[in-house]
C-alpha positions, 0 to 999 in steps of 0.5 A: 745431232750435228749442228751448224749455227747460223746466227748473222750475230755469231756466237764466239769462242775464244780459247787463251781469251784472258790473255794478251791478244786475247783481250785486244781482240775482245775489244774490237769484236765482243760488243758486236758479238751475240755471245763472246765467250773467253776460255782461258786457265789464266796460267801463272806464268803469264797472269800474276794475279789469277782473276778476270784482266781488266782488259778484257772487254765488259761485253766477254764472258769468262769461263777458267778453264784449260783446254786439256781437259774434257770435262771442262769441254762437256759442260762448256759445250752443253750450254754453248754452241758457237759459231765461230772458235778463235784458238789462241790458246797455247804455250809460247816460249820459244827457248823454254819449249827446249826444256818443257817440251812435254808441257808445249806439246800437251797444251799446243797439240792435244789441247787441240785434239781435245778440243776438236774431240769435244766439239764432235762428242756435242755434235757442234760444227762451228762454220770457221776456226780461226788459228792464230798460229806463228812464224816460228812454224818457218824455222830459218826460212829461206835465204838467198845465195849471194853468189848464184841468186838461187833460193837456199834453206840453210836450216838450223844454225849448230851449236858449234856455228853459235859457239864459233861466233858464225852468226850469219849463214856463209854466203846468203842473206836472209829472205822475208817469210812468205806462206804461199812460197816458203816451206815450214821447217821448224827449228824449236820445240814450240814451232814444231807445235805449232805447225802440228796445229795447223795440220792437225786443224786442217784435217779436221775441218777438211773432213767436217766442212769448216771454215779454217784460217789460220794466221801466221804471227810475227813478233807481236808486242804492245800495251797489255803485254805481261811485264812479269813473264819472263818469256813474254818478248823482248821489247816488254824486258828491253823497255823495263831495262832501259827505264831503270837506266841500265844497257840493254844486253844484245845477243850475238852481234845485234844484226838479228832480225824480227819483225815486230807487228803492235798488238793493235794491228794483230787484234785488226788482222784476226778480226778480219779472219772472224768476221771475212768471206771464204777468202780467208779460209785455206792457205795460212796468211802471214801478220807482221809489220812487213818491216824486218828490224834488228834487234840492235836497232830496237834495242838503241829505239828504247835506249833513246827514249829513256835516256838510258845508256848505249845497248851493249853486244854481248855475244851471247846466244840462245840454241835453237834460235833463228837469225832472221825472221820477217815477212811479207803482207801483201797476201794479208791485204789481199785477203784479209784486206787488212794492213799493219798501221803502226810503224816500229818506231810510233809502236815503241813509243806507245809501249814505254808511254803504257808500261811507264803508266803501269809502274809509276801508278802501280796500274795492274799490266793487262794479264 
């Protein structure tokens, strides 16, 4: 018999729940939940030590399991009937996904379908599934033709274009993404798998009458990031380089645009998606700082904090990398009742202080 839980203090199951975002979210909601079950494979690329992270809230239960393993799901769902599922488990390396496409598809797509099959087998219909999706689903997104004023979608930059140093799309300027109007067109395998997650969950939830909240996260950074994962993000990488007194290498011409959103803001947005009303469900919601920042500006802020040499423009590039990625946050404010609180300047300083403490005192990083 299929059952739909109805408790006011929910049982929450979080895939990837012992990771960077999962630990931050646990500190916000685990103490007030009936149960908080973090399911995580503790992959060595993310977890330098295969143990329970110190930053996972004490109220959280940790189940070490792989989301792609049907037997692990059967063992778990034999005793756990979640009210809410927060789906964070994913392989996230954008560049890495070009060379390890099977691994990304297996975890991100097949892991999602294995989870849904297990819920169906055990007759469990959560009241809501919350998906942490990605800005990578947009690819290059929308640009504005500087002559006609028309919105254009230039698509992926070619290898020949990048090799020639033609970084921008000629005659156009980038626009922030907005899920209400920007058409997804991923330019990486990772982005394609995240969009597939959205589609798979959308079809299943609509057919089963389960609410679905999809948050498309921009570049998440902050205390708790892995300091050993080479694919964890440039903010942590730049910070460690500058702390050593090295000049930060900046790709292309330094004018790549990203939207850097602090981990506490992301945890707040996800918490709102877990606890909010029906308005959080339906169309995807963009979650970012709402501020477009160039990579050069980021590097200069971090270098200045440490008194490191000025960043250097290298002209290097990565195939498949998008030139510009940022978003609007008006829809998030209206539907989640959430707005970002951390500026890039304050957030970068917060991360430097945390990294300094971890490395100076030999304190283990969060994961």
